VMD Tcl script that builds the backbone (N, CA, C; Angstrom):
set m [mol new atoms 333]
animate dup $m
set s [atomselect $m all]
$s set {name element resname resid chain x y z} {
  {N N UNK 1 A 0.844 -1.192 0.000}
  {CA C UNK 1 A 0.000 0.000 0.000}
  {C C UNK 1 A 0.881 1.243 0.000}
  {N N UNK 2 A 0.523 2.199 -0.848}
  {CA C UNK 2 A 1.271 3.444 -0.968}
  {C C UNK 2 A 0.327 4.603 -0.701}
  {N N UNK 3 A 0.769 5.536 0.094}
  {CA C UNK 3 A 0.018 6.783 0.300}
  {C C UNK 3 A 0.845 7.949 -0.211}
  {N N UNK 4 A 0.189 8.857 -0.899}
  {CA C UNK 4 A 0.844 10.032 -1.449}
  {C C UNK 4 A 0.144 11.271 -0.899}
  {N N UNK 5 A 0.922 12.206 -0.390}
  {CA C UNK 5 A 0.362 13.425 0.197}
  {C C UNK 5 A 1.066 14.624 -0.409}
  {N N UNK 6 A 0.290 15.447 -1.121}
  {CA C UNK 6 A 0.855 16.640 -1.737}
  {C C UNK 6 A 0.754 17.834 -0.790}
  {N N UNK 7 A 1.642 18.788 -1.003}
  {CA C UNK 7 A 1.604 20.057 -0.287}
  {C C UNK 7 A 2.291 21.117 -1.128}
  {N N UNK 8 A 2.089 22.384 -0.741}
  {CA C UNK 8 A 2.810 23.465 -1.402}
  {C C UNK 8 A 1.992 24.306 -2.360}
  {N N UNK 9 A 0.746 23.933 -2.578}
  {CA C UNK 9 A -0.082 24.748 -3.470}
  {C C UNK 9 A -0.443 26.070 -2.834}
  {N N UNK 10 A -1.070 26.935 -3.628}
  {CA C UNK 10 A -1.486 28.226 -3.107}
  {C C UNK 10 A -1.814 29.187 -4.218}
  {N N UNK 11 A -1.913 30.452 -3.835}
  {CA C UNK 11 A -2.219 31.532 -4.771}
  {C C UNK 11 A -0.957 32.315 -5.063}
  {N N UNK 12 A -0.688 32.540 -6.334}
  {CA C UNK 12 A 0.517 33.257 -6.737}
  {C C UNK 12 A 0.191 34.119 -7.941}
  {N N UNK 13 A 0.897 35.221 -8.082}
  {CA C UNK 13 A 0.704 36.076 -9.245}
  {C C UNK 13 A 1.416 35.499 -10.459}
  {N N UNK 14 A 0.925 35.849 -11.619}
  {CA C UNK 14 A 1.569 35.419 -12.855}
  {C C UNK 14 A 3.036 35.833 -12.843}
  {N N UNK 15 A 3.887 34.919 -13.284}
  {CA C UNK 15 A 5.311 35.150 -13.262}
  {C C UNK 15 A 6.005 34.652 -12.007}
  {N N UNK 16 A 5.210 34.286 -11.020}
  {CA C UNK 16 A 5.763 33.812 -9.759}
  {C C UNK 16 A 6.119 32.343 -9.793}
  {N N UNK 17 A 6.506 31.841 -8.618}
  {CA C UNK 17 A 6.971 30.455 -8.490}
  {C C UNK 17 A 6.305 29.776 -7.310}
  {N N UNK 18 A 6.168 28.484 -7.421}
  {CA C UNK 18 A 5.727 27.636 -6.320}
  {C C UNK 18 A 6.495 26.325 -6.398}
  {N N UNK 19 A 6.637 25.687 -5.238}
  {CA C UNK 19 A 7.260 24.367 -5.189}
  {C C UNK 19 A 6.287 23.400 -4.542}
  {N N UNK 20 A 5.868 22.412 -5.290}
  {CA C UNK 20 A 4.993 21.379 -4.760}
  {C C UNK 20 A 5.831 20.220 -4.239}
  {N N UNK 21 A 5.341 19.596 -3.178}
  {CA C UNK 21 A 6.000 18.435 -2.607}
  {C C UNK 21 A 5.020 17.275 -2.533}
  {N N UNK 22 A 5.540 16.084 -2.663}
  {CA C UNK 22 A 4.731 14.868 -2.548}
  {C C UNK 22 A 5.486 13.899 -1.646}
  {N N UNK 23 A 4.889 13.600 -0.511}
  {CA C UNK 23 A 5.464 12.644 0.424}
  {C C UNK 23 A 4.837 11.279 0.181}
  {N N UNK 24 A 5.681 10.271 0.039}
  {CA C UNK 24 A 5.209 8.927 -0.279}
  {C C UNK 24 A 5.567 7.947 0.823}
  {N N UNK 25 A 4.614 7.083 1.133}
  {CA C UNK 25 A 4.902 5.981 2.044}
  {C C UNK 25 A 5.242 4.749 1.213}
  {N N UNK 26 A 5.704 3.709 1.859}
  {CA C UNK 26 A 6.019 2.494 1.122}
  {C C UNK 26 A 7.515 2.296 0.998}
  {N N UNK 27 A 7.934 1.050 1.025}
  {CA C UNK 27 A 9.370 0.751 1.073}
  {C C UNK 27 A 10.014 0.718 -0.301}
  {N N UNK 28 A 9.238 0.754 -1.365}
  {CA C UNK 28 A 9.817 0.613 -2.697}
  {C C UNK 28 A 9.830 1.925 -3.463}
  {N N UNK 29 A 9.846 3.039 -2.740}
  {CA C UNK 29 A 9.781 4.349 -3.397}
  {C C UNK 29 A 10.874 4.509 -4.431}
  {N N UNK 30 A 12.088 4.058 -4.107}
  {CA C UNK 30 A 13.237 4.341 -4.965}
  {C C UNK 30 A 13.147 3.684 -6.329}
  {N N UNK 31 A 12.284 2.674 -6.482}
  {CA C UNK 31 A 12.181 2.000 -7.774}
  {C C UNK 31 A 10.934 2.415 -8.539}
  {N N UNK 32 A 10.190 3.346 -7.994}
  {CA C UNK 32 A 8.938 3.765 -8.635}
  {C C UNK 32 A 9.145 4.980 -9.520}
  {N N UNK 33 A 8.479 4.986 -10.642}
  {CA C UNK 33 A 8.345 6.221 -11.408}
  {C C UNK 33 A 7.293 7.082 -10.723}
  {N N UNK 34 A 7.614 8.344 -10.535}
  {CA C UNK 34 A 6.702 9.287 -9.905}
  {C C UNK 34 A 6.265 10.324 -10.935}
  {N N UNK 35 A 5.043 10.791 -10.819}
  {CA C UNK 35 A 4.520 11.729 -11.806}
  {C C UNK 35 A 3.666 12.795 -11.151}
  {N N UNK 36 A 3.582 13.912 -11.833}
  {CA C UNK 36 A 2.659 14.986 -11.464}
  {C C UNK 36 A 1.641 15.157 -12.591}
  {N N UNK 37 A 0.395 15.226 -12.216}
  {CA C UNK 37 A -0.709 15.530 -13.122}
  {C C UNK 37 A -1.389 16.806 -12.646}
  {N N UNK 38 A -2.195 17.374 -13.504}
  {CA C UNK 38 A -3.031 18.480 -13.087}
  {C C UNK 38 A -4.382 18.406 -13.787}
  {N N UNK 39 A -5.367 18.997 -13.130}
  {CA C UNK 39 A -6.708 19.020 -13.700}
  {C C UNK 39 A -7.339 20.374 -13.425}
  {N N UNK 40 A -7.624 21.086 -14.503}
  {CA C UNK 40 A -8.316 22.363 -14.404}
  {C C UNK 40 A -9.822 22.123 -14.537}
  {N N UNK 41 A -10.650 23.020 -14.020}
  {CA C UNK 41 A -12.104 22.842 -14.115}
  {C C UNK 41 A -12.548 22.635 -15.549}
  {N N UNK 42 A -13.337 21.579 -15.765}
  {CA C UNK 42 A -13.853 21.302 -17.088}
  {C C UNK 42 A -12.894 20.590 -18.012}
  {N N UNK 43 A -11.685 20.337 -17.522}
  {CA C UNK 43 A -10.670 19.675 -18.346}
  {C C UNK 43 A -10.372 18.274 -17.838}
  {N N UNK 44 A -9.792 17.464 -18.698}
  {CA C UNK 44 A -9.317 16.149 -18.283}
  {C C UNK 44 A -8.039 16.306 -17.469}
  {N N UNK 45 A -7.781 15.329 -16.647}
  {CA C UNK 45 A -6.515 15.310 -15.909}
  {C C UNK 45 A -5.398 15.031 -16.909}
  {N N UNK 46 A -4.327 15.827 -16.828}
  {CA C UNK 46 A -3.237 15.693 -17.787}
  {C C UNK 46 A -1.905 15.466 -17.080}
  {N N UNK 47 A -1.075 14.649 -17.699}
  {CA C UNK 47 A 0.275 14.399 -17.203}
  {C C UNK 47 A 1.153 15.585 -17.565}
  {N N UNK 48 A 1.849 16.128 -16.588}
  {CA C UNK 48 A 2.721 17.259 -16.881}
  {C C UNK 48 A 4.193 16.952 -16.664}
  {N N UNK 49 A 4.519 15.994 -15.817}
  {CA C UNK 49 A 5.928 15.659 -15.599}
  {C C UNK 49 A 6.029 14.300 -14.927}
  {N N UNK 50 A 7.094 13.593 -15.263}
  {CA C UNK 50 A 7.383 12.342 -14.573}
  {C C UNK 50 A 8.879 12.202 -14.397}
  {N N UNK 51 A 9.244 11.395 -13.419}
  {CA C UNK 51 A 10.657 11.117 -13.175}
  {C C UNK 51 A 10.790 9.641 -12.858}
  {N N UNK 52 A 11.684 8.981 -13.574}
  {CA C UNK 52 A 11.874 7.546 -13.385}
  {C C UNK 52 A 12.763 7.271 -12.176}
  {N N UNK 53 A 12.894 5.999 -11.843}
  {CA C UNK 53 A 13.735 5.617 -10.710}
  {C C UNK 53 A 15.182 6.047 -10.924}
  {N N UNK 54 A 15.609 6.072 -12.176}
  {CA C UNK 54 A 16.992 6.461 -12.482}
  {C C UNK 54 A 17.170 7.974 -12.578}
  {N N UNK 55 A 16.069 8.707 -12.462}
  {CA C UNK 55 A 16.158 10.165 -12.478}
  {C C UNK 55 A 15.886 10.825 -13.816}
  {N N UNK 56 A 15.503 10.040 -14.790}
  {CA C UNK 56 A 15.168 10.627 -16.089}
  {C C UNK 56 A 13.827 11.328 -15.998}
  {N N UNK 57 A 13.798 12.563 -16.467}
  {CA C UNK 57 A 12.576 13.377 -16.376}
  {C C UNK 57 A 11.990 13.633 -17.759}
  {N N UNK 58 A 10.686 13.704 -17.796}
  {CA C UNK 58 A 9.970 14.054 -19.021}
  {C C UNK 58 A 8.893 15.074 -18.678}
  {N N UNK 59 A 8.607 15.955 -19.651}
  {CA C UNK 59 A 7.675 17.039 -19.394}
  {C C UNK 59 A 6.686 17.193 -20.539}
  {N N UNK 60 A 5.500 17.646 -20.199}
  {CA C UNK 60 A 4.553 18.051 -21.221}
  {C C UNK 60 A 5.044 19.348 -21.854}
  {N N UNK 61 A 4.692 19.533 -23.111}
  {CA C UNK 61 A 5.144 20.733 -23.811}
  {C C UNK 61 A 4.698 22.009 -23.105}
  {N N UNK 62 A 3.532 21.965 -22.469}
  {CA C UNK 62 A 2.981 23.171 -21.843}
  {C C UNK 62 A 3.821 23.687 -20.689}
  {N N UNK 63 A 4.637 22.817 -20.097}
  {CA C UNK 63 A 5.410 23.224 -18.915}
  {C C UNK 63 A 6.916 23.116 -19.131}
  {N N UNK 64 A 7.331 22.594 -20.274}
  {CA C UNK 64 A 8.752 22.393 -20.543}
  {C C UNK 64 A 9.489 23.721 -20.469}
  {N N UNK 65 A 10.600 23.714 -19.737}
  {CA C UNK 65 A 11.392 24.922 -19.591}
  {C C UNK 65 A 10.983 25.794 -18.418}
  {N N UNK 66 A 9.812 25.515 -17.844}
  {CA C UNK 66 A 9.341 26.302 -16.692}
  {C C UNK 66 A 9.235 25.462 -15.414}
  {N N UNK 67 A 8.906 24.197 -15.564}
  {CA C UNK 67 A 8.737 23.301 -14.415}
  {C C UNK 67 A 9.893 22.313 -14.357}
  {N N UNK 68 A 10.263 21.936 -13.142}
  {CA C UNK 68 A 11.310 20.945 -12.931}
  {C C UNK 68 A 10.836 19.929 -11.902}
  {N N UNK 69 A 10.874 18.660 -12.274}
  {CA C UNK 69 A 10.532 17.591 -11.355}
  {C C UNK 69 A 11.823 17.012 -10.784}
  {N N UNK 70 A 11.779 16.660 -9.508}
  {CA C UNK 70 A 12.950 16.054 -8.872}
  {C C UNK 70 A 12.473 15.106 -7.782}
  {N N UNK 71 A 13.405 14.323 -7.269}
  {CA C UNK 71 A 13.055 13.364 -6.233}
  {C C UNK 71 A 14.198 13.215 -5.255}
  {N N UNK 72 A 13.833 12.863 -4.035}
  {CA C UNK 72 A 14.815 12.560 -2.998}
  {C C UNK 72 A 14.437 11.184 -2.466}
  {N N UNK 73 A 15.148 10.158 -2.921}
  {CA C UNK 73 A 14.777 8.794 -2.550}
  {C C UNK 73 A 14.948 8.534 -1.058}
  {N N UNK 74 A 15.924 9.152 -0.449}
  {CA C UNK 74 A 16.155 8.944 0.977}
  {C C UNK 74 A 14.986 9.456 1.820}
  {N N UNK 75 A 14.353 10.518 1.342}
  {CA C UNK 75 A 13.230 11.115 2.076}
  {C C UNK 75 A 11.879 10.673 1.536}
  {N N UNK 76 A 11.863 9.866 0.485}
  {CA C UNK 76 A 10.615 9.442 -0.162}
  {C C UNK 76 A 9.798 10.657 -0.609}
  {N N UNK 77 A 10.480 11.618 -1.203}
  {CA C UNK 77 A 9.826 12.853 -1.619}
  {C C UNK 77 A 9.987 13.067 -3.120}
  {N N UNK 78 A 8.961 13.650 -3.707}
  {CA C UNK 78 A 9.003 14.109 -5.083}
  {C C UNK 78 A 8.602 15.574 -5.089}
  {N N UNK 79 A 9.262 16.353 -5.928}
  {CA C UNK 79 A 9.026 17.788 -5.946}
  {C C UNK 79 A 8.683 18.254 -7.363}
  {N N UNK 80 A 7.958 19.350 -7.414}
  {CA C UNK 80 A 7.704 20.013 -8.692}
  {C C UNK 80 A 7.950 21.502 -8.488}
  {N N UNK 81 A 9.070 21.969 -9.011}
  {CA C UNK 81 A 9.385 23.400 -8.960}
  {C C UNK 81 A 8.727 24.060 -10.168}
  {N N UNK 82 A 7.878 25.035 -9.910}
  {CA C UNK 82 A 7.123 25.692 -10.982}
  {C C UNK 82 A 7.518 27.161 -11.029}
  {N N UNK 83 A 8.113 27.564 -12.124}
  {CA C UNK 83 A 8.556 28.946 -12.324}
  {C C UNK 83 A 7.767 29.578 -13.474}
  {N N UNK 84 A 7.824 30.889 -13.536}
  {CA C UNK 84 A 7.159 31.637 -14.616}
  {C C UNK 84 A 5.711 31.180 -14.779}
  {N N UNK 85 A 5.017 31.119 -13.668}
  {CA C UNK 85 A 3.652 30.597 -13.692}
  {C C UNK 85 A 2.723 31.506 -14.478}
  {N N UNK 86 A 1.763 30.869 -15.134}
  {CA C UNK 86 A 0.789 31.565 -15.965}
  {C C UNK 86 A -0.624 31.271 -15.429}
  {N N UNK 87 A -1.572 32.131 -15.712}
  {CA C UNK 87 A -2.950 31.858 -15.272}
  {C C UNK 87 A -3.464 30.502 -15.758}
  {N N UNK 88 A -3.026 30.067 -16.926}
  {CA C UNK 88 A -3.478 28.776 -17.441}
  {C C UNK 88 A -2.865 27.589 -16.704}
  {N N UNK 89 A -1.954 27.837 -15.790}
  {CA C UNK 89 A -1.432 26.782 -14.932}
  {C C UNK 89 A -2.352 26.511 -13.743}
  {N N UNK 90 A -3.369 27.329 -13.580}
  {CA C UNK 90 A -4.318 27.134 -12.485}
  {C C UNK 90 A -5.000 25.780 -12.605}
  {N N UNK 91 A -4.909 24.972 -11.564}
  {CA C UNK 91 A -5.456 23.615 -11.581}
  {C C UNK 91 A -5.235 22.982 -10.207}
  {N N UNK 92 A -5.835 21.824 -10.029}
  {CA C UNK 92 A -5.478 20.968 -8.915}
  {C C UNK 92 A -4.352 20.059 -9.396}
  {N N UNK 93 A -3.278 20.015 -8.641}
  {CA C UNK 93 A -2.109 19.225 -9.001}
  {C C UNK 93 A -2.062 17.949 -8.153}
  {N N UNK 94 A -1.831 16.827 -8.834}
  {CA C UNK 94 A -1.849 15.524 -8.194}
  {C C UNK 94 A -0.507 14.818 -8.371}
  {N N UNK 95 A -0.084 14.159 -7.321}
  {CA C UNK 95 A 1.064 13.270 -7.362}
  {C C UNK 95 A 0.546 11.855 -7.661}
  {N N UNK 96 A 1.278 11.128 -8.479}
  {CA C UNK 96 A 0.812 9.802 -8.894}
  {C C UNK 96 A 1.983 8.839 -9.009}
  {N N UNK 97 A 1.711 7.584 -8.623}
  {CA C UNK 97 A 2.661 6.509 -8.830}
  {C C UNK 97 A 1.882 5.221 -9.047}
  {N N UNK 98 A 2.018 4.650 -10.223}
  {CA C UNK 98 A 1.281 3.445 -10.611}
  {C C UNK 98 A -0.214 3.709 -10.398}
  {N N UNK 99 A -0.879 2.942 -9.565}
  {CA C UNK 99 A -2.322 3.105 -9.379}
  {C C UNK 99 A -2.666 4.009 -8.204}
  {N N UNK 100 A -1.669 4.637 -7.623}
  {CA C UNK 100 A -1.878 5.441 -6.425}
  {C C UNK 100 A -1.872 6.927 -6.756}
  {N N UNK 101 A -2.778 7.649 -6.103}
  {CA C UNK 101 A -2.920 9.087 -6.310}
  {C C UNK 101 A -2.981 9.803 -4.961}
  {N N UNK 102 A -2.435 11.014 -4.940}
  {CA C UNK 102 A -2.630 11.858 -3.785}
  {C C UNK 102 A -3.981 12.544 -3.855}
  {N N UNK 103 A -4.262 13.362 -2.842}
  {CA C UNK 103 A -5.552 14.032 -2.760}
  {C C UNK 103 A -5.593 15.312 -3.581}
  {N N UNK 104 A -4.439 15.787 -4.001}
  {CA C UNK 104 A -4.365 16.985 -4.820}
  {C C UNK 104 A -4.112 18.240 -4.010}
  {N N UNK 105 A -3.488 19.211 -4.640}
  {CA C UNK 105 A -3.253 20.514 -4.025}
  {C C UNK 105 A -3.581 21.590 -5.059}
  {N N UNK 106 A -4.309 22.598 -4.623}
  {CA C UNK 106 A -4.776 23.641 -5.536}
  {C C UNK 106 A -3.682 24.659 -5.810}
  {N N UNK 107 A -3.492 24.956 -7.082}
  {CA C UNK 107 A -2.603 26.036 -7.509}
  {C C UNK 107 A -3.446 27.042 -8.286}
  {N N UNK 108 A -3.408 28.282 -7.841}
  {CA C UNK 108 A -4.149 29.343 -8.507}
  {C C UNK 108 A -3.186 30.462 -8.882}
  {N N UNK 109 A -3.158 30.800 -10.161}
  {CA C UNK 109 A -2.267 31.843 -10.662}
  {C C UNK 109 A -3.129 33.012 -11.131}
  {N N UNK 110 A -2.945 34.147 -10.492}
  {CA C UNK 110 A -3.738 35.324 -10.839}
  {C C UNK 110 A -3.009 36.155 -11.896}
  {N N UNK 111 A -3.779 36.811 -12.731}
  {CA C UNK 111 A -3.179 37.615 -13.809}
  {C C UNK 111 A -2.946 39.046 -13.362}
}
mol reanalyze $m
mol bondsrecalc $m
mol representation Tube
mol addrep $m
């Protein structure tokens, strides 16, 4: 059983930054691919970044160059550094690993 708990969301002005964190339980964290998704009102949930066990990262085109995903295996943590935020980044952000999802954290970017 894996539990994922996100934190770090909030309200920020356009151009600002936020850092999301995802704390994971479970003994096999270091071998799991971790991902961040987001879902805006009326939209489907979309994958925005993932990081493999070896540290390889991939990004959706919408966030490439602005967001950075990272992980700390010793702490069972995954992070999403979000820079140059835009109003269209407003969404609930979810941490995901295999079939497990966190509860989500709201990010609101004002113009």
